[in-house]
C-alpha positions in Angstrom: 0.0 0.0 0.0 1.5 3.3 -1.0 0.7 6.7 0.6 -0.4 9.2 -2.1 -1.5 12.1 0.1 -2.6 12.9 3.6 -5.0 15.6 4.5 -3.0 16.4 7.7 0.1 17.1 5.7 -1.3 19.6 3.1 -2.1 23.2 3.8 -5.6 24.3 2.7 -6.1 26.8 -0.2 -8.9 29.2 -0.9 -11.7 28.1 -3.2 -11.7 29.5 -6.7 -14.5 31.9 -5.7 -12.9 32.7 -2.4 -16.0 31.6 -0.3 -14.2 28.8 1.6 -11.1 26.6 1.6 -10.1 23.2 0.3 -7.3 20.7 0.7 -6.2 19.3 -2.7 -5.0 15.7 -2.3 -4.5 15.1 -6.0 -4.3 17.8 -8.7 -5.3 17.3 -12.4 -1.6 17.2 -13.3 -0.7 14.7 -10.6 -3.6 12.4 -11.7 -2.1 12.2 -15.2 1.0 10.6 -13.6 -1.0 8.3 -11.3 -3.5 7.1 -14.0 -2.0 7.9 -17.4 -4.7 5.7 -19.1 -7.6 7.7 -17.7 -9.0 11.2 -18.0 -7.4 13.6 -15.6 -9.1 13.9 -12.2 -8.8 16.0 -9.1 -9.5 14.9 -5.5 -10.0 17.5 -2.7 -11.5 17.9 0.7 -13.6 21.0 1.2 -14.5 22.6 4.5 -18.2 23.5 4.7 -18.9 26.1 7.4 -21.8 28.1 5.9 -24.2 28.2 3.0 -23.0 29.8 -0.2 -22.2 29.4 -3.9 -19.9 26.7 -5.4 -17.1 27.7 -7.7 -17.8 27.2 -11.4 -15.5 24.5 -12.8 -16.3 24.3 -16.5 -15.2 21.1 -18.3 -15.3 19.0 -15.2 -17.8 16.5 -13.9 -18.1 16.4 -10.1 -18.9 13.9 -7.4 -19.7 15.6 -4.1 -19.8 13.5 -0.9 -20.3 15.5 2.4 -19.6 14.0 5.8 -22.9 15.4 7.2 -26.4 16.1 5.7 -26.6 19.1 3.4 -28.9 20.5 0.8 -27.6 21.8 -2.6 -29.3 23.8 -5.2 -28.2 22.5 -8.6 -29.5 24.7 -11.5 -32.4 25.6 -9.2 -33.3 22.1 -8.1 -32.8 21.2 -4.5 -31.0 17.9 -3.8 -30.0 16.3 -0.5 -26.6 14.8 0.0 -24.9 13.1 2.9 -22.6 10.3 4.1 -23.0 7.5 1.6 -25.2 9.6 -0.7 -22.9 11.4 -3.1 -24.3 13.8 -5.6 -23.0 14.0 -9.2 -23.2 17.3 -11.2 -21.5 19.2 -14.0 -18.9 21.7 -13.0 -20.7 24.1 -15.4 -23.9 23.9 -13.3 -25.0 26.8 -11.0 -24.6 25.1 -7.6 -25.0 26.5 -4.1 -25.0 25.0 -0.6 -28.4 26.1 0.7 -28.7 24.1 4.0 -26.0 23.1 6.4 -27.0 22.1 10.0 -23.4 21.6 11.2 -19.9 22.3 9.9 -18.5 19.4 8.0 -16.2 18.3 5.2 -17.0 17.2 1.6 -15.0 14.9 -0.6 -14.9 16.3 -4.1 -13.9 14.0 -7.0 -13.7 15.9 -10.3 -12.9 14.4 -13.7 -12.4 16.0 -17.1 -15.1 15.4 -19.6 -12.7 15.0 -22.5 -11.2 11.8 -23.7 -12.2 8.3 -24.5 -11.3 6.5 -21.3 -13.7 5.9 -18.4 -13.5 8.3 -15.5 -12.9 7.2 -11.9 -15.9 6.4 -9.8 -16.3 6.7 -6.0 -17.9 3.8 -4.2 -18.6 3.4 -0.5 -17.3 0.1 0.8 -16.5 -1.2 -2.7 -17.3 -4.8 -3.6 -14.6 -5.0 -6.2 -11.0 -4.3 -5.3 -10.4 -0.5 -5.9 -7.1 1.0 -7.1 -7.2 3.8 -4.6 -8.8 4.2 -1.2 -9.6 7.3 0.8 -10.0 6.8 4.6 -13.0 8.6 6.0 -11.8 8.3 9.6 -8.6 7.1 11.2 -8.2 3.4 10.4 -5.3 0.9 10.9 -2.7 3.7 11.6 -3.8 5.9 8.7 -5.3 9.4 9.5 -8.6 10.7 8.3 -8.7 11.6 4.6 -5.6 9.7 3.6 -5.4 8.6 0.0 -3.7 5.2 -0.5 -2.9 3.3 -3.7 -3.3 -0.5 -3.4 -0.8 -2.9 -5.0 -2.0 -6.1 -6.6 -3.8 -8.2 -4.1 -3.8 -5.8 -1.1 -7.1 -5.4 0.7 -8.3 -1.9 1.7 -7.6 -1.0 5.3 -10.6 -1.9 7.4 -14.0 -2.4 5.8 -15.8 0.6 7.2 -15.0 4.3 6.6 -13.3 3.9 3.3 -14.2 5.1 -0.2 -12.7 3.2 -3.1 -11.9 4.7 -6.5 -11.5 2.5 -9.5 
């Protein structure tokens, strides 16, 4: 198992629209090195402290998975999201966080729309062996929001609190 990135070791950066901050675990350029046979992708952990607009990210498809219940407005349609219930939407969409009962984090997996190869997917407790796993809580010596790459026949650490990406 190889450590790719750890949330605890990376300084947060402002969102593109300046309304919050995020910790980027994998950039689009880094993903090209990790998965050269796939579309480029980006993985980040956002801090959600208050309702507000999302940054526009044209050309990207997004999977948004918050660690607590939230409500989003996506092009004027309200949609609930929460742990184990990620929401998919276009980076071109007009998106705002409209309801937030408690501060939380959100996992953001973004993939480029261009190219012929399939994008990564994010699965809670994957049934098939994933290539990458992101810990959702400390597990087996790994901190919360640690991205790991599995080698060959390795099993993900623990069976709970992990999102697999393949």
